[in-house]
C-alpha positions as a Markdown table, in Angstrom:
| # | Residue | x | y | z |
|---|---|---|---|---|
| 1 | Unk | -21.1 | 11.8 | 63.1 |
| 2 | Unk | -23.8 | 12.6 | 60.6 |
| 3 | Unk | -21.7 | 15.5 | 59.2 |
| 4 | Unk | -18.7 | 13.1 | 58.9 |
| 5 | Unk | -21.0 | 10.5 | 57.0 |
| 6 | Unk | -22.2 | 13.4 | 54.8 |
| 7 | Unk | -18.6 | 14.4 | 53.6 |
| 8 | Unk | -17.9 | 10.6 | 53.1 |
| 9 | Unk | -20.9 | 10.2 | 50.9 |
| 10 | Unk | -20.0 | 13.3 | 48.9 |
| 11 | Unk | -16.5 | 12.1 | 48.5 |
| 12 | Unk | -17.6 | 8.7 | 47.1 |
| 13 | Unk | -20.0 | 10.5 | 44.8 |
| 14 | Unk | -17.4 | 12.8 | 43.6 |
| 15 | Unk | -15.1 | 9.7 | 43.0 |
| 16 | Unk | -17.9 | 7.9 | 41.1 |
| 17 | Unk | -18.6 | 10.8 | 38.8 |
| 18 | Unk | -14.9 | 11.3 | 38.1 |
| 19 | Unk | -14.6 | 7.7 | 37.2 |
| 20 | Unk | -17.6 | 7.8 | 34.9 |
| 21 | Unk | -16.2 | 10.9 | 33.2 |
| 22 | Unk | -12.9 | 9.1 | 32.5 |
| 23 | Unk | -14.9 | 6.2 | 31.1 |
| 24 | Unk | -17.0 | 8.5 | 28.9 |
| 25 | Unk | -14.2 | 10.6 | 27.7 |
| 26 | Unk | -12.8 | 10.0 | 24.3 |
| 27 | Unk | -9.8 | 7.6 | 24.2 |
| 28 | Unk | -6.6 | 9.4 | 23.1 |
| 29 | Unk | -3.4 | 7.7 | 21.9 |
| 30 | Unk | 0.2 | 8.9 | 22.3 |
| 31 | Unk | 2.6 | 8.8 | 19.4 |
| 32 | Unk | 5.9 | 10.2 | 18.5 |
| 33 | Unk | 6.1 | 13.3 | 16.3 |
| 34 | Unk | 8.6 | 11.1 | 14.1 |
| 35 | Unk | 5.6 | 8.8 | 13.3 |
| 36 | Unk | 3.2 | 11.7 | 12.7 |
| 37 | Unk | 5.3 | 14.2 | 10.6 |
| 38 | Unk | 8.2 | 14.4 | 8.5 |
| 39 | Unk | 10.8 | 17.2 | 8.1 |
| 40 | Unk | 10.3 | 19.3 | 5.0 |
| 41 | Unk | 13.4 | 18.9 | 2.6 |
| 42 | Unk | 14.4 | 15.5 | 4.0 |
| 43 | Unk | 13.3 | 12.9 | 1.4 |
| 44 | Unk | 14.5 | 10.2 | -0.9 |
| 45 | Unk | 15.0 | 10.9 | -4.7 |
| 46 | Unk | 14.1 | 8.2 | -7.3 |
| 47 | Unk | 16.7 | 7.0 | -9.8 |
| 48 | Unk | 16.3 | 5.0 | -12.9 |
| 49 | Unk | 18.5 | 3.3 | -15.5 |
| 50 | Unk | 18.6 | 0.9 | -18.5 |
| 51 | Unk | 21.0 | -2.0 | -18.5 |
| 52 | Unk | 21.7 | -5.6 | -19.5 |
| 53 | Unk | 21.5 | -8.8 | -17.5 |
| 54 | Unk | 23.8 | -11.6 | -18.7 |
| 55 | Unk | 24.6 | -15.1 | -17.7 |
| 56 | Unk | 21.0 | -16.4 | -18.1 |
| 57 | Unk | 20.5 | -20.1 | -18.6 |
| 58 | Unk | 18.7 | -19.7 | -21.9 |
| 59 | Unk | 15.9 | -17.8 | -20.6 |
| 60 | Unk | 16.9 | -14.4 | -22.0 |
| 61 | Unk | 15.2 | -12.1 | -24.6 |
| 62 | Unk | 14.3 | -13.2 | -28.1 |
| 63 | Unk | 15.7 | -11.2 | -30.9 |
| 64 | Unk | 12.7 | -10.9 | -33.1 |
| 65 | Unk | 10.4 | -9.8 | -30.0 |
| 66 | Unk | 13.1 | -7.7 | -28.4 |
| 67 | Unk | 15.3 | -6.0 | -31.0 |
| 68 | Unk | 16.6 | -3.4 | -28.6 |
| 69 | Unk | 18.4 | -6.1 | -26.7 |
| 70 | Unk | 20.7 | -6.9 | -29.6 |
| 71 | Unk | 21.2 | -3.1 | -30.3 |
| 72 | Unk | 22.2 | -2.4 | -26.7 |
| 73 | Unk | 24.7 | -5.3 | -26.7 |
| 74 | Unk | 26.2 | -4.1 | -30.0 |
| 75 | Unk | 26.6 | -0.7 | -28.7 |
| 76 | Unk | 28.2 | -2.0 | -25.3 |
| 77 | Unk | 30.6 | -4.2 | -27.1 |
| 78 | Unk | 31.7 | -1.4 | -29.5 |
| 79 | Unk | 32.6 | 0.7 | -26.5 |
| 80 | Unk | 34.7 | -2.1 | -25.2 |
| 81 | Unk | 36.6 | -2.5 | -28.6 |
| 82 | Unk | 34.5 | -5.3 | -30.0 |
| 83 | Unk | 33.2 | -4.7 | -33.5 |
| 84 | Unk | 30.2 | -6.8 | -34.6 |
| 85 | Unk | 29.9 | -7.3 | -38.3 |
| 86 | Unk | 26.7 | -5.8 | -39.9 |
| 87 | Unk | 23.9 | -8.2 | -40.6 |
| 88 | Unk | 25.0 | -10.7 | -37.8 |
| 89 | Unk | 22.3 | -12.7 | -36.3 |
| 90 | Unk | 23.2 | -13.0 | -32.6 |
| 91 | Unk | 21.2 | -15.5 | -30.6 |
| 92 | Unk | 20.9 | -13.7 | -27.3 |
| 93 | Unk | 19.3 | -16.5 | -25.2 |
| 94 | Unk | 21.5 | -15.6 | -22.2 |
| 95 | Unk | 21.0 | -11.7 | -22.3 |
| 96 | Unk | 17.9 | -9.7 | -21.1 |
| 97 | Unk | 17.2 | -6.0 | -21.4 |
| 98 | Unk | 16.2 | -4.5 | -18.0 |
| 99 | Unk | 15.1 | -1.3 | -16.1 |
| 100 | Unk | 17.0 | -0.7 | -12.9 |
| 101 | Unk | 15.4 | 1.5 | -10.1 |
| 102 | Unk | 16.7 | 2.7 | -6.8 |
| 103 | Unk | 16.1 | 5.3 | -4.3 |
| 104 | Unk | 18.9 | 7.8 | -3.3 |
| 105 | Unk | 18.3 | 8.5 | 0.5 |
| 106 | Unk | 18.6 | 11.9 | 2.0 |
| 107 | Unk | 22.2 | 12.9 | 3.3 |
| 108 | Unk | 23.7 | 10.2 | 0.9 |
| 109 | Unk | 27.5 | 10.5 | 0.4 |
| 110 | Unk | 29.6 | 9.3 | -2.5 |
| 111 | Unk | 30.6 | 5.6 | -1.9 |
| 112 | Unk | 27.5 | 4.7 | 0.0 |
| 113 | Unk | 25.7 | 1.6 | -1.0 |
| 114 | Unk | 22.0 | 1.5 | -2.1 |
| 115 | Unk | 19.6 | -1.4 | -3.0 |
| 116 | Unk | 18.5 | -1.6 | -6.5 |
| 117 | Unk | 15.5 | -3.3 | -8.2 |
| 118 | Unk | 15.9 | -5.0 | -11.6 |
| 119 | Unk | 12.9 | -5.7 | -13.9 |
| 120 | Unk | 12.7 | -7.2 | -17.2 |
| 121 | Unk | 11.4 | -5.1 | -20.1 |
| 122 | Unk | 11.5 | -7.7 | -22.8 |
| 123 | Unk | 10.2 | -11.3 | -23.1 |
| 124 | Unk | 12.8 | -13.0 | -20.9 |
| 125 | Unk | 11.4 | -16.0 | -19.1 |
| 126 | Unk | 13.6 | -15.7 | -16.0 |
| 127 | Unk | 16.3 | -13.5 | -14.5 |
| 128 | Unk | 17.5 | -16.2 | -12.2 |
| 129 | Unk | 21.2 | -16.5 | -12.1 |
| 130 | Unk | 21.8 | -13.4 | -14.0 |
| 131 | Unk | 24.3 | -10.6 | -13.5 |
| 132 | Unk | 23.6 | -6.9 | -14.0 |
| 133 | Unk | 26.4 | -5.2 | -16.0 |
| 134 | Unk | 27.4 | -1.6 | -14.9 |
| 135 | Unk | 24.3 | 0.7 | -15.3 |
| 136 | Unk | 24.3 | 4.3 | -14.6 |
| 137 | Unk | 21.3 | 5.5 | -12.5 |
| 138 | Unk | 19.9 | 9.0 | -13.3 |
| 139 | Unk | 17.7 | 11.4 | -11.6 |
| 140 | Unk | 14.9 | 13.5 | -13.0 |
| 141 | Unk | 17.4 | 16.2 | -14.1 |
| 142 | Unk | 19.4 | 13.6 | -16.2 |
| 143 | Unk | 22.5 | 13.5 | -14.1 |
| 144 | Unk | 24.1 | 10.3 | -13.0 |
| 145 | Unk | 24.0 | 9.9 | -9.2 |
| 146 | Unk | 24.7 | 6.3 | -8.8 |
| 147 | Unk | 26.2 | 3.1 | -10.6 |
| 148 | Unk | 24.6 | -0.4 | -10.3 |
| 149 | Unk | 26.2 | -3.6 | -10.9 |
| 150 | Unk | 26.0 | -7.1 | -9.4 |
| 151 | Unk | 24.3 | -10.5 | -9.1 |
| 152 | Unk | 20.6 | -10.7 | -9.0 |
| 153 | Unk | 18.6 | -12.2 | -6.2 |
| 154 | Unk | 15.3 | -13.6 | -7.5 |
| 155 | Unk | 12.8 | -14.9 | -5.1 |
| 156 | Unk | 10.7 | -17.0 | -7.6 |
| 157 | Unk | 11.2 | -20.5 | -8.8 |
| 158 | Unk | 9.8 | -22.4 | -11.8 |
| 159 | Unk | 10.1 | -25.5 | -13.9 |
| 160 | Unk | 9.0 | -26.6 | -17.4 |
| 161 | Unk | 9.0 | -29.9 | -19.0 |
| 162 | Unk | 6.8 | -31.9 | -21.5 |
| 163 | Unk | 4.6 | -28.9 | -22.3 |
| 164 | Unk | 3.8 | -28.4 | -18.6 |
| 165 | Unk | 5.1 | -25.7 | -16.4 |
| 166 | Unk | 4.9 | -24.5 | -12.7 |
| 167 | Unk | 6.0 | -21.2 | -11.3 |
| 168 | Unk | 6.2 | -19.8 | -7.8 |
| 169 | Unk | 6.3 | -15.9 | -7.5 |
| 170 | Unk | 7.6 | -13.7 | -10.2 |
| 171 | Unk | 10.8 | -14.6 | -12.2 |
| 172 | Unk | 11.1 | -11.4 | -14.3 |
| 173 | Unk | 12.3 | -9.2 | -11.5 |
| 174 | Unk | 14.9 | -9.4 | -8.9 |
| 175 | Unk | 16.9 | -7.2 | -6.4 |
| 176 | Unk | 20.6 | -6.5 | -5.8 |
| 177 | Unk | 21.2 | -5.7 | -2.0 |
| 178 | Unk | 23.7 | -2.9 | -1.9 |
| 179 | Unk | 24.2 | -3.2 | -5.7 |
| 180 | Unk | 24.3 | 0.5 | -6.2 |
| 181 | Unk | 27.1 | 2.9 | -5.4 |
| 182 | Unk | 26.4 | 6.5 | -4.9 |
| 183 | Unk | 28.5 | 8.8 | -7.1 |
| 184 | Unk | 27.3 | 12.3 | -6.1 |
| 185 | Unk | 25.1 | 13.5 | -3.3 |
| 186 | Unk | 22.1 | 15.8 | -3.4 |
| 187 | Unk | 22.2 | 18.9 | -1.3 |
| 188 | Unk | 19.6 | 18.7 | 1.5 |
| 189 | Unk | 18.3 | 21.9 | 3.1 |
| 190 | Unk | 15.9 | 21.4 | 6.0 |
| 191 | Unk | 16.6 | 24.6 | 8.2 |
| 192 | Unk | 16.6 | 28.3 | 7.2 |
| 193 | Unk | 17.7 | 30.7 | 9.9 |
| 194 | Unk | 16.9 | 28.1 | 12.4 |
| 195 | Unk | 13.3 | 27.7 | 11.1 |
| 196 | Unk | 12.3 | 23.9 | 10.5 |
| 197 | Unk | 9.1 | 23.0 | 8.9 |
| 198 | Unk | 7.3 | 19.8 | 9.9 |
| 199 | Unk | 4.8 | 18.4 | 7.4 |
| 200 | Unk | 2.1 | 16.1 | 9.0 |
| 201 | Unk | 1.4 | 12.8 | 7.4 |
| 202 | Unk | -2.4 | 13.6 | 7.2 |
| 203 | Unk | -4.2 | 17.0 | 7.2 |
| 204 | Unk | -5.8 | 17.3 | 10.6 |
| 205 | Unk | -6.2 | 20.5 | 12.4 |
| 206 | Unk | -6.7 | 18.8 | 15.8 |
| 207 | Unk | -3.5 | 16.7 | 15.5 |
| 208 | Unk | -1.6 | 19.8 | 14.2 |
| 209 | Unk | -2.6 | 21.8 | 17.3 |
| 210 | Unk | -1.8 | 19.0 | 19.7 |
| 211 | Unk | 1.7 | 18.9 | 18.1 |
| 212 | Unk | 2.1 | 22.6 | 18.6 |
| 213 | Unk | 1.1 | 22.5 | 22.2 |
| 214 | Unk | 3.5 | 19.7 | 23.0 |
| 215 | Unk | 6.4 | 21.5 | 21.3 |
| 216 | Unk | 5.6 | 24.7 | 23.1 |
| 217 | Unk | 5.2 | 23.1 | 26.4 |
| 218 | Unk | 8.6 | 21.2 | 26.0 |
| 219 | Unk | 10.7 | 24.0 | 24.4 |
| 220 | Unk | 9.0 | 27.1 | 25.5 |
| 221 | Unk | 6.2 | 29.4 | 24.1 |
| 222 | Unk | 6.3 | 30.5 | 20.6 |
| 223 | Unk | 8.6 | 27.7 | 19.6 |
| 224 | Unk | 6.0 | 26.0 | 17.1 |
| 225 | Unk | 3.2 | 27.7 | 15.1 |
| 226 | Unk | 0.7 | 25.7 | 13.0 |
| 227 | Unk | 0.3 | 27.4 | 9.5 |
| 228 | Unk | -2.6 | 25.1 | 8.5 |
| 229 | Unk | -3.7 | 21.5 | 9.2 |
| 230 | Unk | -0.5 | 19.9 | 7.6 |
| 231 | Unk | 2.4 | 22.4 | 8.0 |
| 232 | Unk | 4.0 | 23.3 | 11.4 |
| 233 | Unk | 6.8 | 25.8 | 11.6 |
| 234 | Unk | 9.3 | 25.2 | 14.5 |
| 235 | Unk | 12.0 | 27.6 | 15.6 |
| 236 | Unk | 15.2 | 25.9 | 16.4 |
| 237 | Unk | 18.8 | 26.9 | 17.3 |
| 238 | Unk | 20.7 | 28.8 | 14.8 |
| 239 | Unk | 23.9 | 26.7 | 15.3 |
| 240 | Unk | 23.8 | 23.9 | 12.7 |
| 241 | Unk | 25.6 | 21.5 | 15.2 |
| 242 | Unk | 22.8 | 22.1 | 17.7 |
| 243 | Unk | 20.0 | 21.6 | 15.2 |
| 244 | Unk | 20.7 | 17.8 | 15.0 |
| 245 | Unk | 20.3 | 17.4 | 18.7 |
| 246 | Unk | 17.2 | 19.7 | 18.6 |
| 247 | Unk | 15.4 | 17.7 | 15.9 |
| 248 | Unk | 16.2 | 14.5 | 17.7 |
| 249 | Unk | 14.3 | 15.7 | 20.6 |
| 250 | Unk | 11.4 | 16.9 | 18.4 |
| 251 | Unk | 11.0 | 13.6 | 16.7 |
| 252 | Unk | 10.9 | 11.6 | 20.0 |
| 253 | Unk | 8.3 | 13.8 | 21.7 |
| 254 | Unk | 5.2 | 12.1 | 22.6 |
| 255 | Unk | 1.9 | 13.7 | 21.5 |
| 256 | Unk | -1.6 | 12.7 | 22.5 |
| 257 | Unk | -3.9 | 12.6 | 19.4 |
| 258 | Unk | -7.7 | 13.3 | 19.1 |
| 259 | Unk | -9.9 | 10.6 | 17.9 |
| 260 | Unk | -9.6 | 10.1 | 14.2 |
| 261 | Unk | -12.2 | 11.1 | 11.7 |
| 262 | Unk | -14.7 | 8.3 | 11.1 |
| 263 | Unk | -14.1 | 6.6 | 7.9 |
| 264 | Unk | -15.1 | 3.5 | 6.1 |
| 265 | Unk | -12.9 | 2.1 | 3.3 |
| 266 | Unk | -14.4 | -0.2 | 0.7 |
| 267 | Unk | -12.4 | -2.2 | -1.9 |
| 268 | Unk | -14.9 | -3.0 | -4.7 |
| 269 | Unk | -12.4 | -5.3 | -6.4 |
| 270 | Unk | -11.7 | -7.6 | -3.4 |
| 271 | Unk | -14.9 | -7.0 | -1.4 |
| 272 | Unk | -13.0 | -6.1 | 1.7 |
| 273 | Unk | -14.4 | -3.4 | 4.2 |
| 274 | Unk | -12.3 | -1.7 | 6.8 |
| 275 | Unk | -13.5 | 0.8 | 9.3 |
| 276 | Unk | -11.8 | 2.7 | 12.2 |
| 277 | Unk | -13.0 | 2.8 | 15.8 |
| 278 | Unk | -14.9 | 6.0 | 15.6 |
| 279 | Unk | -17.5 | 4.8 | 13.1 |
| 280 | Unk | -21.0 | 4.7 | 14.6 |
| 281 | Unk | -24.4 | 3.8 | 13.0 |
| 282 | Unk | -27.7 | 5.3 | 13.9 |
| 283 | Unk | -31.0 | 3.3 | 14.1 |
| 284 | Unk | -32.3 | 2.2 | 10.8 |
| 285 | Unk | -34.3 | -0.5 | 9.0 |
| 286 | Unk | -32.8 | -2.6 | 6.3 |
| 287 | Unk | -34.2 | -5.0 | 3.8 |
| 288 | Unk | -32.0 | -6.9 | 1.3 |
| 289 | Unk | -32.3 | -10.1 | -0.8 |
| 290 | Unk | -30.2 | -12.1 | -3.2 |
| 291 | Unk | -31.1 | -12.8 | -6.8 |
| 292 | Unk | -29.3 | -15.8 | -8.5 |
| 293 | Unk | -29.7 | -17.4 | -11.9 |
| 294 | Unk | -29.0 | -21.2 | -12.1 |
| 295 | Unk | -28.4 | -22.8 | -15.6 |
| 296 | Unk | -28.4 | -26.6 | -15.6 |
| 297 | Unk | -27.7 | -28.8 | -18.6 |
| 298 | Unk | -28.4 | -32.7 | -18.7 |
| 299 | Unk | -27.8 | -35.0 | -21.7 |
| 300 | Unk | -30.9 | -37.0 | -22.7 |
| 301 | Unk | -30.9 | -40.2 | -24.9 |
| 302 | Unk | -33.5 | -40.7 | -27.5 |
| 303 | Unk | -33.7 | -44.4 | -28.9 |
| 304 | Unk | -35.9 | -45.9 | -31.7 |
| 305 | Unk | -39.1 | -47.7 | -30.8 |
| 306 | Unk | -38.0 | -50.9 | -32.5 |
| 307 | Unk | -34.6 | -52.5 | -32.7 |
| 308 | Unk | -34.7 | -53.1 | -36.6 |
| 309 | Unk | -36.6 | -50.0 | -37.5 |
| 310 | Unk | -33.8 | -48.3 | -39.0 |
| 311 | Unk | -33.7 | -45.4 | -36.4 |
| 312 | Unk | -30.6 | -44.1 | -34.7 |
| 313 | Unk | -29.9 | -43.3 | -31.1 |
| 314 | Unk | -29.6 | -39.6 | -30.6 |
| 315 | Unk | -28.1 | -37.7 | -27.6 |
| 316 | Unk | -29.6 | -34.2 | -27.0 |
| 317 | Unk | -28.9 | -31.7 | -24.1 |
| 318 | Unk | -31.7 | -30.5 | -22.0 |
| 319 | Unk | -31.1 | -27.0 | -20.6 |
| 320 | Unk | -33.1 | -25.6 | -17.7 |
| 321 | Unk | -32.9 | -22.1 | -16.4 |
| 322 | Unk | -34.1 | -21.3 | -12.9 |
| 323 | Unk | -34.2 | -18.0 | -11.2 |
| 324 | Unk | -33.9 | -18.0 | -7.4 |
| 325 | Unk | -34.8 | -15.0 | -5.2 |
| 326 | Unk | -34.2 | -14.9 | -1.5 |
| 327 | Unk | -36.8 | -13.3 | 0.7 |
| 328 | Unk | -35.6 | -9.8 | 1.7 |
| 329 | Unk | -37.1 | -9.4 | 5.2 |
| 330 | Unk | -36.8 | -6.0 | 7.1 |
| 331 | Unk | -34.0 | -6.1 | 9.7 |
| 332 | Unk | -33.7 | -3.4 | 12.4 |
| 333 | Unk | -30.3 | -1.9 | 13.2 |
| 334 | Unk | -30.0 | -0.3 | 16.5 |
| 335 | Unk | -27.9 | 2.7 | 17.3 |
| 336 | Unk | -24.2 | 1.8 | 17.8 |
| 337 | Unk | -22.0 | 3.9 | 20.0 |
| 338 | Unk | -18.6 | 2.2 | 19.2 |
| 339 | Unk | -17.0 | -0.2 | 16.8 |
| 340 | Unk | -17.8 | -3.2 | 18.5 |
| 341 | Unk | -21.5 | -2.4 | 18.4 |
| 342 | Unk | -21.2 | -1.7 | 14.7 |
| 343 | Unk | -19.6 | -5.0 | 13.9 |
| 344 | Unk | -22.2 | -6.8 | 16.1 |
| 345 | Unk | -25.1 | -5.0 | 14.3 |
| 346 | Unk | -23.8 | -5.8 | 10.9 |
| 347 | Unk | -23.0 | -9.4 | 11.6 |
| 348 | Unk | -26.6 | -9.8 | 13.0 |
| 349 | Unk | -27.9 | -9.0 | 9.4 |
| 350 | Unk | -26.2 | -12.3 | 8.2 |
| 351 | Unk | -25.1 | -10.5 | 4.9 |
| 352 | Unk | -22.4 | -11.7 | 2.6 |
| 353 | Unk | -19.5 | -9.2 | 2.1 |
| 354 | Unk | -20.8 | -8.4 | -1.3 |
| 355 | Unk | -24.2 | -7.4 | 0.2 |
| 356 | Unk | -22.4 | -5.4 | 2.9 |
| 357 | Unk | -21.0 | -3.2 | 0.3 |
| 358 | Unk | -24.4 | -2.1 | -0.8 |
| 359 | Unk | -25.7 | -1.9 | 2.7 |
| 360 | Unk | -23.1 | 0.5 | 3.8 |
| 361 | Unk | -23.5 | 2.7 | 0.8 |
| 362 | Unk | -27.3 | 2.8 | 1.3 |
| 363 | Unk | -26.8 | 3.6 | 5.1 |
| 364 | Unk | -24.6 | 6.5 | 4.0 |
| 365 | Unk | -27.2 | 7.8 | 1.6 |
| 366 | Unk | -29.8 | 7.5 | 4.3 |
| 367 | Unk | -27.8 | 9.4 | 6.8 |
| 368 | Unk | -27.5 | 6.6 | 9.3 |
| 369 | Unk | -23.8 | 5.9 | 8.8 |
| 370 | Unk | -21.8 | 8.4 | 10.8 |
| 371 | Unk | -18.6 | 8.1 | 8.8 |
| 372 | Unk | -16.8 | 9.0 | 5.5 |
| 373 | Unk | -17.3 | 6.4 | 2.9 |
| 374 | Unk | -14.3 | 5.9 | 0.6 |
| 375 | Unk | -14.4 | 3.3 | -2.3 |
| 376 | Unk | -11.1 | 2.3 | -3.8 |
């Protein structure tokens, strides 16, 4: 009876230790390889072009400030057989010069439609209601890969009357969904002799090793090899028809990721602070205070002593400058083992977001902040 009880106690103890180990183990998350890496060679290509938008309601470019608009319109009309007499002063209130951009996706074929973005490059007030004329879109090598044309979709709105104006969002730019037509494709090579290279979105040796382990477990040993913390070489089938199915299985494979590197990102322009869940703080003491300068101005009226003494009433401003300094008490910050404790400790200081920027920098300098500090 006692021996049975001894084994039961030991089983309960082992179960408790196992549960404690699971609770203390670092939390890992599973993600698809598609979300972690991209296939080398499969990418978009930027396109750019210069064109004209017509049909505006008097909100186009002004000739004096944008002479290139008149020159572009003259060249376009000459190509269409219309000759403009020299010295003509055209009032182009309904025309605007624009830059047209688009992205040519991988494996694009002639005739495929792509979205284009149209942006004013002159002093046009609005592109609402305009139509983009046929504009060739070129790549970095100067070749034409697409042609753009169509009616603009502008998300902004505005009104002006009596010297007052109101505007919502941007009126000098718009989009043409499906407004570009691909004229020629770009050759895309993503496999050489069955070898496919995966590029991790971020350099991390732990994540790369986990991806390699998952691929070798799924497709067999020596299938994947990590060349460094970002590039992974995968050996796939030699048959091009079988490579598509193989890459599909690779992209949808789930991988358990190690905890991310502790990092705190500070935006000095907006005062925002973002930190990931692996950030920790060692015990430290912090003292901070605020210094503010208050300038107040009050008008004071000075009148003569006697009503008929010939004096005048004078109004003078009285300026007072006051400097206020909040007391900076020494605050203790306890060791924080997780993100929730870090947030609780920083909130207990009662510091403003601007003070928090300096506090985090000083904690990093003192060695109490266990994270990389990145200021953007």
